[in-house]
N, C-alpha and C positions, 0 to 999 in steps of 0.2 A: 109228678110234682118236682119242680126244679129246686134243688137245695143250694146251688152255687158252688158245690164241691167239685174239684177237678178230678176226673177219673184217674185211677191208679196209673194207667199206662201213660197218660198225659203228664202226670207228676214226674214220672221217671224221665220222660223226654225233657221236661223243663230242668231237671237236675243236670242232665247232660249239657243243656244250653248254659246253665250256670257255670259248670266247669269250663266250658268253652270261653265264656266271658271273662272269668277270672284269669284263665291262661293268657288270653289276649291282652288284658290289662297289664298283667305281670310282664309279659314279653315286650310290649310296645310302648307302654307308658313309663315304665321304669328302666327299660333297656337292660334288664337282667336276663340271664339264661334260665331256661326252664324246660325240663324234660317233658312236662305235660304240654307246654306250649308247642314244643317241637312235634309231639305226637298228634295233638289235636289240630293245631292251626295248619301245619304243613302236610301232614300225612293222612288226615282224614279225607276220604274221597268226597268230592263235591256233592255227589248224589246222596251220600250218607248224611251230610249236613242238611241238605234239603229235606231229606226224610225226617230228620229230627225236628226241623222247623215245621214240617207239615203236621206232626203229631202234637205240637205244643199249643195249639189253639191260636187265638188272635195274635198277630205279629206285634201288636202294641205292647204285649207283655214281655217282649224280648228287649234286651238292652239296646238302646237306639244306635249307638256308635257301632256296636258289633253287628247289629242287623244290617245296617247300611253297607258295611264292609263285606259281609258275607254275600248279600244278595247282588251287589253291584260289581264285584270283582269278576273279571273275565280275562282269559288268556289271549294275547295278541302277539303276532310275530312282527318285530320291528327291526329297522336298520340300527345297528349299534351306534352309528354316527349321529343318530337323532336323540340319544340318551344324554341328558345334561346333568351335571353334578348337583346332588341334593345336599341336605344337611347331614349332621352326625348326631348319634345318640337321641333320636326322636325329635330333634329340631328340624323344622322345614328348611328348605334352601334359603328362603328369605330371612328367617330367624337366625340361621347360622351365619349368613352374609352380614347381617347387622351386628352380631356378636363379635365376629372376627374382623370387621372393617373391610370386607372384601366383596363389594356389591357386584363384581363381575363373575363371581363363582357360579351363580345360577345360570350364567350365559356361557359356561365353559363345557365343552363336550367331555364325557368321561375319558374318551380316548386321547384327549389333550390334557388330562388332569394328572394329579400326583401319583395315582395308582399305576397308570400306564407308563409314566416317566420312570418309575422305579423298575418296572419290568424291562423297559428298553435299555436302561443302564446296565441292568444285570446281564441281559443278553450280550451286551457289548463288552462289559468289563469282567463278567464272571465273578469268581471268588473274591477278587480285589474289592468289590463293592461291599462285601460283608464286614469290612473293617469299620469301626465306630466312626472314624473321621470321615470316611466317604459317605456313609449313611447320613451323618449329621448334616451334610450339605444338600441332601435330597429334599425335594418338595414334599415327599411323603412324610418325612419326619417333621418337617415344619407344619404340615397340616395336622399331624397327630398332636403336636405341642399346642397348636391353636385350639384344637378340640378339647384338650385338658383345661385350658384357660377358660373356655366357653361353657363347658358342661361338667368338668370335674374329673373325667377319665376318657381314655381312648381304648376301647376294648379291654378295660380293666387296668390299663397302664395309667399311672398317676404322675410319672416323671419322665424325663428324657430317656433314661436307661430302659424304662418299660416300653417306650415307643420303639426304641431300637430292637427290643425283643419281638414286638409285634411285626416290625418290618422284616426281620429275619424269618419269622414264621410264614409270612406271606410269600417270601422268595422260596422257602422250602416247599410250600404248596405248589408254586409255579413249577418247581422241579419234579413234582410227582408225589411228594409226601402228603399224607392225609392232613387236613386242616386241624389245628389245635383248638379245642373248645375254650372259648373265652367269654366273659360277660358281655352281653350285647351282640354276640355273633349269632347269626341265623343258623338254623339247623342245616346240616349237610343235605344238599339236593333241594333246598327250598327255592321257591321262585323269586326272581327279581321283581320288586314291587315298584311301580311307577305311577305318576299322575300326569295327565295331559296338560300341556301348557296352552293356555287360551290363544286363539288366533295363530296357531302354529302347528307344524307337524312334528314338533319335538316333545320330549317328556322329561319331567323332573324325577330323578331317581329317589325313591323313598328308602329303599333298602337293597343292597346288592352291588355296590361299587366294585368290590374286589372280584366278584363273579363276572361282572361285565368286562373288567380289565383282563382277567384270565382268558375269557372267551375270545376277546379281540387279539390277545397275545398268541392264542392258538390258531389264529387265522380265520375265525368266524366273522362273517359280515352282518349276520342278523341273529336275533335271539328271541325266544319266547319270554314274555313278561306278563306279570299279573297287573292288569290295569285297574287302579282304584277309582272310585267314584269322584266326580267333580273335576274342576280345572283350577289352575293357578296362573298368575302372571309373574314376570321377572321384574326386578328393579329397573332394568333397562327399558322394558316395555312401558312401565309406569312413567318413567322420565320422558320418554318419547311423546307421550300424550300431552305433556305440558309445554312443548315447544311452540313458540309464537308463530314461527314461519309456516309450519305445516298445519297449525290450528287443529290438532287432534286427528288429522287424516293419517292413514297408515302409509306414509311416504317417507323415504329416506333421501335427504338432499346430498349426502355423501355416504360412501360405504362405511359400515360399522361391523366389527368382529363379533356379532351376536347371532348364533345360528337360529334362534327362535324368531328372528325377523325375516329370514330368507324366504319363507313361503308366502305370507300374507302382506308383506310390506313391499311397496314398489320403490326400487332404486331409481330416482329421477336423474341424477347426474353420475355418470360412471367415474369421472375424475381421473382415472388412469390414463385416458387419452390425452387430456390437457397436461398432466404431469409429464408424460413422455415427450410431448412437444417442447415443454420448458427445458427438460434435461438435455434433449438433443441440441437445442439452441445454445444453452450455456456451455456445453462441451465444445461446440463449434466455435464459439466466441471466447473460449478460455475463461469463462466467468464462474465455473463451478470450483471455486477455490475453497479447500477445507477451512472451516472456521469462519467463513463469511456469514454475515448476518442476513436473516430472511424475515420478512414481515408479511403476513397475510391479512389484508383488511377485509373484514366480513368473513371471519374464519369458520363460522358455523360450528360443527363438532370438533374441528381441528385436524381433519384428515391430512390436508396439505402440510400443516405445521408438523405433524408426526412424521410424514414421509420425508420432508426436507431435513428434519432432525436426524433421521436414520442415514441420510447422505452426508452428514458431517456439518450441516449448517447450524448456526446459533439461531434457532427458529422460534418465532413468537407470532402471536395473532391478536387481532382486535375483533370483538364481537359484541353485538347489541344485546342478544338474548343470554341472560346468565345461566339458564338451564342448558342451553346448547354448549356453553363453555364447560359446565359441570359434566355433561355427558362425555365430552372429549377427554376430560381429566380421568374419568372412569375407564372409558373404552380403550384409550391409547396410552394410559399411564403417564399423561402429561402432568407436570407440576401445576398446582392450581393457579399460580401467578403467570404461567406462560401465555395464557390467553386473557388479556385484559378486557374487562366488561364495561361498556358504556357507549355513548354516541361516537360513531366513527370520526366525523370531522373534528369534533371537540378534542378527541384523543390525538388525532394527527397534529393538531395545532400545538399540543403540549409536548410533542417529541423533540428532544434536544439535539439529536443527531440522526442522519439518514441511515437507512438500512441498505446493504449492498443490493439485495434483491427484494422487490416488492411485488405482491400480486393483489389484484382486486377483481373478483369474479362476480358477474351478474348483479352488480350493485349500481352502476352508473345510471341505468335507465330509470331507476326509482327516483333519482334526483332530477333527471330530465323531465319526468312527469310531475314534479313538484311534491313528491312524497318524502323528500329528505329534509335535513335540518339546515341545508344551505343550497345554493344553486349548483347545477352540474359543472359550471365553469369554475366555481370555487373549489369543488371537490377535486377536480382534475389538477388544479394548481397546487392543492395540498399534497396530492399523490406525487406530483412532480418534485415538490420541495423535499419530500422524505425519501426519494429514491436516489441511491448512490450510483448504481450501474445499469440496472434494467428493471423496467416495470412490465409485468404481464397483466393483460386486461382483456376481459370480454364483457359484452353487454347485450341487452335485448336488441333485436334487429327487425327491420320492416317486413321481412318475409315470414315472420312468425304470426300465427293466427291471433295470438294475444295482442300483438302490437301493430297489426296491419293498418288499423285506423288511428291508433294513438301515436305511432312513430313512423309515419309514412315515408319520410326521407332518410331514415337511419339505416341505410344499406351498409354493407361492409366497406364499400368505397368511401361513402360519406364519413363513416366513423374514423377511418384512417386519416382523412383530410382534417377532420375536426380535432383529432389528437395532435396532429402536426401544428395546427393553428393556435391551439390553446396551451401548449407546453413548450419547454425549452429542449426537448429531446431532438437529437440530430437525425435519428432514423426511426421510422415506425414501420415494422415489418409484419405482414399477415403470415402467421405460421401454419394455419390450417383450421379446420372446424372440428367441433366435438361430434361424438357419435350418439348423442342423446335423443335424436329425432326418431324415436321408435315408439310403438304403441305402449301406453295410451297417449303419448305425447308426439305422435308422428307429424303433427302440423306445427310443432314448435321446436325450439332449440336448433342445433346446427349452426351455432354461433361461432364467429371467427375469433381466434385467439391472437392478440397482437403483442409483439415485443417492442418496447420503446427503449432505445439505448442512447447513451451520451455520445 
């Protein structure tokens, strides 16, 4: 006769699971240190946990969150360069990025983050870095202060002085001293915990930034990690799916500094090839004057704007898609107003004075095909009017599979003649072609870049 009572052995096993659950919750939900959590969560052999689970009857009786974590975690060897910064004090990377106003944090490799920066500076500057003034300038202390603002503490530190103490402890550990026990710090020897980033070969770090940095600093290139169940996306990935030009396709129209996009997202335009042609031409013609103004019409994410700004130009852009402009502000640190959003021809009409250098890439053919807000002739007249010294332009050509039937006469030679006929530029020079005619676009691109000068 079945009484519904749980056998004594099974009750004992369930008590063990209960202790495991409480330790897990104490350790990971409140971010506090716990000797029991260290002993049970990190040091209990996996086969022992499975044995306990096996004796406790139906798995539905086990706490859902803990059951998922225990049964799904597995160890995997990964390249340290594929580990991206996560959150702090139990916050996910997305939550921490939102709390601190840093949406690019989840797209930053740990080896490029504040933990590694501190170790590199210490290796270079030694004891001088231990002064409060030097440490206060470090990204590590800024991150600790941001963590306090977002969560209330940073490994127990609740003010700047406490963060400095945590930083010195970390540097002491890098020098060979044993780690200091602190609230929220994992047990010594515990595994780095990560979660896979969707459509990527990268991982969000859930716990273990310091251990990853120490391993990289010691020269290791890969590391064993505990892989948690499920996947996540980054703010950059989410924003990429909203762009009108790529319409949700996993394509990049310009390079973006986001490692999670490298594997599954196709870079359509290299951009570096055209930039080099532009720079070489401006140096040859003495047009690369520091402080000169630059305007990119159809700026997309703002890659050219950012690159020209690094070369000393007062660089700005015009872009139709507001999300593309927002992505550029995030990815390249551009001020929000640097890329103006709206219809290109309309904004060109409103410009009060010309820019020294203007670029317009892969835009003209849309107007030739009637997809713009004005004619192609009016667009090129507007570009002519706003250009002070040189206009760089490329457009779709007849040799491309996309335009073979739509633009049958628009060869490189025809485009050069058309630009001469419809502008006031004295010289129209073909500088070379892009290197974007590669799979899966081997039948397209290879467009000629023109320089139009006064």
